[in-house]
C-alpha positions in Angstrom: 12.0 26.2 -28.2 15.3 26.0 -26.5 13.8 26.9 -23.1 11.5 23.7 -23.3 14.6 21.3 -23.6 15.3 19.5 -20.3 18.7 17.9 -19.6 17.5 14.5 -18.1 21.1 13.6 -17.0 20.9 16.2 -14.3 17.3 15.5 -13.2 17.2 14.1 -9.8 14.7 11.2 -9.0 12.9 10.8 -5.7 13.5 7.6 -3.7 10.9 4.9 -4.1 8.0 5.2 -1.6 7.3 1.4 -1.9 10.4 0.6 0.0 9.3 2.8 2.9 6.3 0.6 3.7 6.4 -3.0 4.7 3.2 -5.2 5.0 3.5 -8.4 6.9 3.1 -11.3 7.7 2.3 -13.1 4.4 0.4 -15.3 4.7 -1.6 -13.6 7.5 -4.4 -14.8 9.9 -6.2 -12.3 12.1 -4.1 -9.1 11.5 -1.8 -7.3 9.1 1.0 -5.1 10.3 2.3 -2.1 8.5 5.6 -0.3 9.0 5.5 3.5 8.7 1.6 3.5 8.8 1.7 7.1 10.2 2.7 8.3 6.7 -0.3 6.7 5.1 -3.7 8.4 4.5 -5.6 5.3 3.5 -5.5 1.5 3.1 -7.8 -0.4 0.8 -8.1 -4.3 1.0 -9.7 -5.9 -2.0 -10.4 -9.5 -2.7 -9.3 -11.2 -5.9 -12.5 -10.3 -7.6 -11.7 -6.5 -7.0 -14.3 -6.0 -4.4 -13.4 -3.6 -1.6 -13.6 -5.5 1.7 -11.7 -3.0 4.0 -11.3 0.7 3.5 -9.6 2.6 6.3 -8.6 6.3 6.4 -5.7 7.2 8.7 -4.7 3.6 9.4 -2.9 2.5 12.4 0.0 0.0 12.6 -2.3 -3.0 12.9 -5.2 -3.9 10.6 -7.7 -6.4 12.0 -8.6 -9.1 9.3 -10.4 -11.7 11.4 -13.7 -11.1 9.5 -12.0 -12.0 6.1 -12.3 -15.5 4.6 -9.3 -17.4 3.4 -8.1 -16.3 0.0 -6.0 -13.8 -1.9 -6.2 -10.2 -1.2 -4.7 -7.0 -2.7 -3.7 -4.4 -0.2 -3.2 -0.9 -1.5 -1.4 1.7 0.5 -2.0 5.4 -0.2 -0.3 8.6 0.8 -1.2 12.2 0.2 0.6 11.9 -3.2 -1.5 8.9 -4.3 -0.8 5.2 -4.3 2.5 4.2 -2.6 2.4 0.5 -2.8 0.2 -2.5 -3.7 0.8 -5.8 -2.2 -0.8 -9.2 -2.9 -1.3 -11.3 0.3 -2.8 -14.6 1.3 -5.2 -15.1 4.2 -4.9 -18.5 5.8 
């Protein structure tokens, strides 16, 4: 039907959420800092095998990581709308 046709040239896109969040430093030691953490609902840190090692709801700006062993980790940042960013980071 004609009413089902959408003109994509006039459709506006939302800015990327990934650019709104910065996770640093990389490589990290005993903590990870996150810019705009107040907009996040959850942070999940997984090891390279995919096992969840840290799962925090309503995170603060600083995540303590002293209990993690050296290696590669995947940090997933979630907002109310779902996943906002996934970052691969190295623990010294």
